[in-house]
Structure formats: C-alpha cells, structure tokens
N, C-alpha and C positions, 0 to 999 in steps of 0.2 A: 665440515660434512654436513651433522646433523644441522646446520640450518640453513644449509641449502636445500632439505629435501619439505620446509616446513610449510612454504608458499604451497607445492602442490598439497600437501595434504590439507592447507587450508583451504584451497581450490574447492577439491574434492568434498570434506568436509560442510564447506557452505553448501555446494549443490544440493545435498541430500537434505539436509537440513530445510531450508527451500522449498523445496520437491514437497517435503512432509509436511511446514508449515499451510502450506495452497492443498495438497492433500485432505488432510483432516477435514478443514471445513467442507469440499464436497463429498466426505464421507458424511460429515452430518446434514449436510440441507440436503442432501443423494434419500437421506432416511423422511424427512418432510414430504418431498415427494410423491413417495408409496403413502404416505399417510394421507395424503390430498386426491390421489387414485384409489384408495381404497372407500373413502368418502369419512374418516374419521378427522379431519378437521377442513375448513371452508378457505377460499382463496386470501380470505382478509387474515384468518390463523396462521395462513403458510406465510405470508407479507410480513404480518408482527413477527413469527418465530423467527424468519429468515436475517430480520432488522437486528433484533434482539441478538442472536450468535453471534451474527456478524463482529456486532460491536464490543462483544464481550473481548473480542482479541485486541483493542485499541486500547480501551482502560486502564492498562497497566502501563502502555505508552506514557499515556498522560500524568497518572497518577506517579510514576516514579519515573520518569524524566532524570531530576537533577541526581535524585539517587544513584540511577543508571553510570550516569558521567563520574560521577564521584569513585564509586566503586572499580570502574573499569580505569583511570586516572593512581587510583592508590596499590591497587595489587594487581599481579602479573595478568594480562589480559587473556595468556593461555589460559589461568584458571576460568576466565569468565568465561572462555568458549564452553569448554568443558560444563561449569559449571550452568549456562544457557540449556544446554542440550540435554541437561541430566533433568533441568526442571521440567523441558518440555517433554520429556522420557516418562516423568511420573505424569505429569496432565494426560498422558494418553491411558497412561496404565488408569487413569482416574476418570476418564471419558468411556474406554471400556465397560466400567463397572455399569453404565446406564443399560447395558442389554441386561443385566438382572434388575439396576435397583432405581430405573426411570430416567427421564429425558433431564431431569435436575444435577446428576451426577455429569453429565455430557458437558452443560453449560459451565458447570465449573470448572470441568478438566482442562475447557477449551481455554477460560481464562486466564489456568494454570499454566496454559501454553503462550499463552501472550507474555506472560512473565518472564518466562525462559527467554521469549524473543527478545523481548525489550534489553535484558541484559546482557543476551549476545550481540543485536546490535553494533553498540558502538565499538566492541571487540573486535569484530571480522575487517571493520575499518582502520583502526585505531591502532591495530598491531602491524598491520602493514610496515609503516616505515623502521620496525624493528625486525621482522626480516626478509626484507626487499631494499637492497643498492637503489639511493639516490635517483640514477638517473633512470630507474625503471620503475620508480612508482607509481607516474601516471599512466604507464598501462598498464600494471598490476591492480591499482582503479578502477581503471576500464574493463578489465576481463573479470573482476568479480563482480562488477553491477551487468554487466554482460550473461554470466551464468545464473546470476541471481533472476533475469528478467526470465529467460528460456527456464529455468527450474518453476517459476511462477506460474507460467503458459503451459509446461508440461503438464507440470504437479494437479493444478486444477481441473483439467482433462482425466488425469491419469486415477485421480480421488475419484471425479466420476464413474470412472469407466469400472472400477474395482468394487463399487457399490451396486453397481448394476449386475454385475457378474458373480458377487462374491457374499458371501453371510455376511455379516458386519462386524459380528468379533474375527471373523478371517481378515478383516481391512484394517483393524485394531491391533492386528496383531503385525499384521505388512508397517504398519506407520511406527508401530516399537521398534522393528527391526532396523528402520530407515535411522531414525534416532540412536538408536543405539549405534548405527555403523557411521555415525557422524561422532558420538561421541569417544568412540576408537578412535580414530582417526586421527583427532584431538591430542589423547593420550599420547600417541606417537610423534609429537610437537614440541620441542625446545622450550623449556620455561623464558619466558619475558622477565625483564627486572621490573621487580615494585618500586615503588614510590612513596616512602613513609612523611614524607613530609606535608603529602595532599592531604587537608581538614577538610570535613563533612561542612562546616559551617563556612569556609571559606569556599569551599567549591558550588554552595549554594548559592549562597550571596554575591560569586560570579556571573552562576547562571541567571539568577533572576535581574541583576544589574545591565546585563550587557541585552536580556529581553526588554524593560526598561528606555536603554537606549536605542532598541530600533523601533519599538513605538512611538518613542519621539520624533522621528525622522518623519515626515511627512510623506517623502517619496518612500523608502525603504517598509515603510507602515504598508501605505499601499501594496508595492510588491510583496508583502505577507498575504495580506487580505487576496489578492492573485490567486498564489498558491493554494490556498486553503480554499478556496473557491472550486478548483479543479480538483482538489482530492474530496471536497465535498458530492461535487456532480459526478464525479466515476463511481464514488461510493455509494452512491443512491440508485443509481444506474446498475451496477451489477447485485445491490440485494432487491432492485425488480426484476431482474430478469428472469427468477423462477416462476414468479408468478406469473408474466407478463408470455412468458415462454409456453407454458402449457393452457394456459386459458384464450391468449391469444395467438399466437403460432400454433399450438396445438402441436407442440413436440413431444415424442413420444418415452423418452429416459432423459436419464441425469444426463448423458455423455453428449444430446443434442443440444441441451439446455447450457453444458460449459462452454460451447465451442461460440457461442454467442460473445461470451468474454474474449474466445482466443481475435473474432475480427475486431473487436473494440480495439484489444492491445498491439493489434498488426496495422492498425490507423494511428494509432496512438506512436507507435515507433516510427512510419512514416510521416507522420507531423514532424518528430522530432529531430529527423534528419534534414527535412526541408527549413524548417525555422532556423540551422546552421547555415544554410546556404542564402537566404533570404534577408537573413537579419543581424547587423553590426550590435557588437555590447551593447547594452544601455540603451537599445533604439526598441523602443514600447510606443511607440507611435500607432503601433496595430492590433494593440493588446484588445481594447477594446470591439474594436473591429470582428477580432476573431472570437473572441464571450458572445458575438451576436451568433455568428456564424454557428458556434457551437449552441446556440440556445434554441435556434431555427431546427437544428437537425435534433434535439433530443424533441421538440416539439411534433417532428415527423416521426417520430417514434412510438410518441402518444396517438399521430393519428393514421399509422400505418393501415388498420384495417379498413380505413374510409379511402387513401391514399391510392393504394392497390388491389384490395377486392380481394376477395378469397380464391380465386386461382392461382393471384400471383404470389398470395401468400405463403402459400403453400408452397411455394416453391425455391424459395428460402434464397436465391441470387440477392432479389431486390433488397429483403432484409440485412444478408452481409453486404452490400453495398454502401447501404443506407448507415449500420455499425461501422464500417472502415471508416467513410465520413465523419462519425459525428468523432473516431478515434484522432482522425487528420486534423481537425480543428481544435482539437483538446489537445492537442501536441503543440501546434502552433501558438497557443494560448499561453501554455507553461512555460517553453523551454527559455522565450527570451525572459520571462522574470525569475528564473531560476539564475542564468548567466549576469544579469543586472545585480542580482542580493550576494549573489558569490563575486563578484567586481567589485561593487561599490561600498561594503561595507569594510572596518577597518581591518589593513592588512593583518594586524596581529589577533584578529578577534573569527578568522575565518571557521576554523573548527567549532567554536562557540554559537556562531551565528547560526552555520548549519544544524547544531543541536537545537536552538529555539525555533527554525525551520520545519523541523522535525515534527515539533510539541504541538506548536499552532495548528502542523496538517492533518496532526492523529486528533487534536479537539475537532478540526473537520471532520473527520470519519465518523466521532464519535458523534457529534452534531448532523452526520448524514443519516445513521441509525435511528437521532430519536425521531429525525424526522419522517424517515419512511414507519417507521413504529406508530407515530401520529396519524399520518393518513392512512393505515390499516384501518385502527382503533374508527376513526372517521368514516371509514366504507370508500373508499375509494378505489374503484376499479387499477389495475396495475397499468390500463394508458391514460385514467385520467392524473398519476402519481408523475407519469412523466410530463405530463401538462403544467401541472402545477411546479415542478423543478423547471418547465422551460420558463414559467413566467420568472419564480425567481431567480434562476440565473441571468435572464435581461435585466431586470430590475436591478441587480446589486451588481451588473456589468456596466450599467449607465452612469451608475454611483463610483465606480473604479474609474477615477479622470487619473492617472500620474502622474505628479508634478514631473515637468522636466529634467529640475537638479537633483542632488540629494547633497547631506551637508558633508560625508565621506569621500565625497568624490573628487574632491579638491586638493588634498594630500595624496592620496594614489598618482595621480597626474602630478603632482607636483615629482612625486618620484621617480613615474617612468621618462617627464623632462632630465633630472641630473642625470 
C-alpha cells in the first residue's frame, strides 16, 4: 500500500521542485531589471550579470556529474530526493541573505541550488523502476517529463510575477515554502534499496569510459555535438531575453519578459511533435537544414527593429510569431538527434549514454553563459548578440555533417532481426 502512493508523491514533489528551480532564477534576474530601470547598471552590465547567474546553476552539473551518478546508484534514491531538496532549501536561505549581505550571497545560494538539483535529477528518473510496475514505466517517464516541462514554463513566469508584485524577501519565503513542501512529500515516500556493491572508482571509470566510446564513434560524436549546440543556442537566447526585452522591445516588467521564454518553449514543443511525424528514428538528413533555418530565425530576432519597425515592434504579435518559429525549428533540430542517440547507443549502456549526453549538454550551457558574458564585456548590444549567435550557429551547423551509419547500429539491428 505504501509503495502505491510513492508515485503520486514523486510527481507532486517533482512539480514543486521544478517550479521553484525556475521561479528562483526569475526572482534573481527580476532584481536586475529594477536596477537597470533605476540607472544603477548599464545594459551591458545587465547582460553580463544575467549570464553569470544563469551559468551558476549549470556548473555543478558539469563538475559533479560522475559523483551524482555514484551516490544515486550507491544509496537509496529516495534519500537523494530528500537530500537534493534539502540542499536547494539551504541554497534559497543563503540567497535570501543577499537582501542584507549583497548580491554575492545570491550567487552563492543559487549555485548551491544547482548542487541540489544536480543530485536530485538522476534520482527522480532512477527511482521510477523501483516504485512503478514495469508495464507502466514508459507512461510514468512521460508523465514526469510533461510535469517538469509545465513546471518550468509556469515557474519562470510565476517567479517573474511575484518579484514584480512582492518584496524580495517575501519572494524568497515563498520559494522556501515550495522546496520545503517538496521535501516533506519525499519524507512520506517509502525507502528504496541501497546497492553497497557500487564503488566510486568503478562508477567514475564507467562514466568516463562510456564518454570516450561515444566520442570515438563519428556519428554519435556528431549527434552529441548537435544536441549540445541546441542547448548552447537555447541558453544564449534566454540569457539575452532580458536586455533585449527591455532595450529593444520596450517591455515594462519581468512578467512580460518571462513570456518571451514561454513563446519560445511553445515553439519547441510544437517542433518536437512535428519531428515525430516527419522523421523516422535515425533519419538525420534534415538536421543541417533545420539548423540553418534556426540560424536564420535567430538572426531575424537580431534584426527585429529593422524588419518590423516601431509600430509592429510594440504590438508584440510579430515578435511572438518569430519566437514560436525559432522554437519550432529548434525542436525539429533536437528531437531526431535525441532519438538517434538513444536508439544507436549500446543497448546495455543507455542510462550511461543519457548521463553522458546530460554532461555534454550542461557543458554547452556553461559555454553559452561564457559566450554571452564575453559579448557583454565586448559591449555588444542585445541585437548584435543575436546576430553573432546566428553566425556561430550557421558555421557549426555547416560543419555538423552527420555520417549515415554508426558503429553501434549493427548490434541493435541484429537484435531486432533475431
């Protein structure tokens, strides 16, 4: 009976945690909007600070990737659901100290939230086979993924709204309540098994060994580069939304700025659904075409003032359409790559392959933060930032010629044929 309630508890906990993960970033970045409005920072400083804060969340994912996999394999996964949420709660308390101690504490706290999320993330999927019947596993994974996506979209807009309407310390109090609620839900979950035979050295060696195998395979290496490029592009676009929304679109508050990410995400979801209709698994012939179209759309965002003019620019309708189309081509670019990687990797190493992909994708998001930061230091305005990103995207896409076969395809095909 107790095991039966673990799954709904996990879903509720995951939704609250993912909501808070995105709301806290909106609260942090929202304060930058106020400072820019008050003349306390320039547009370039706003862009640089935006890149720094956003990147702090992803650095633990890169540095702690092998450790996160080990602790979730070695100890009960429900313990790391608890531990991850507890660390996030502590990070929020540290970030709240910035109200009295200054913005450095906010950065430290948000980085600590990233540590908690890094340790929590493998557990939320890894625990599913231990609490859900095998025949319901695919549906359970899909439900967790769907709820996470909804929480990301609603959380970021919700965080922007509360920072627009409430005192900062009140916002942090609400975030602590969300993480605390997620933690309490984990407390009611039954304990899952530990695996004492798992050793740190062996787990780390397996992680880097699988990483090396993927890099040595020409096709899967290019596929990894492609998924990484998607996350570089998506992260850089979102980091540039705040200065672009304020200085180019003339948006008045954080809630309006947050809706830019909403339109982009809606386009990505649409592209993901269309990719499933248009392409079979392993069909990557259109990958570069989608990459070039994505590059054109990003360039259009940079030229939006010249393309639309002041009257259409402030109507928001054309900008919304541009963002949805940008997301559409991004989704069409990403989903076939994801499917090919999952299908063509060694069937017994799927979990490790996904862990490697997450590691590479998070490195891409850190690289995106560095790129936006350097662009801000070079005094590129938000429109110029989009144009530079468009050129980089086009050049890398052109070089991203994915081979037609992979060394891991044959074993999988033989398995199906038998």
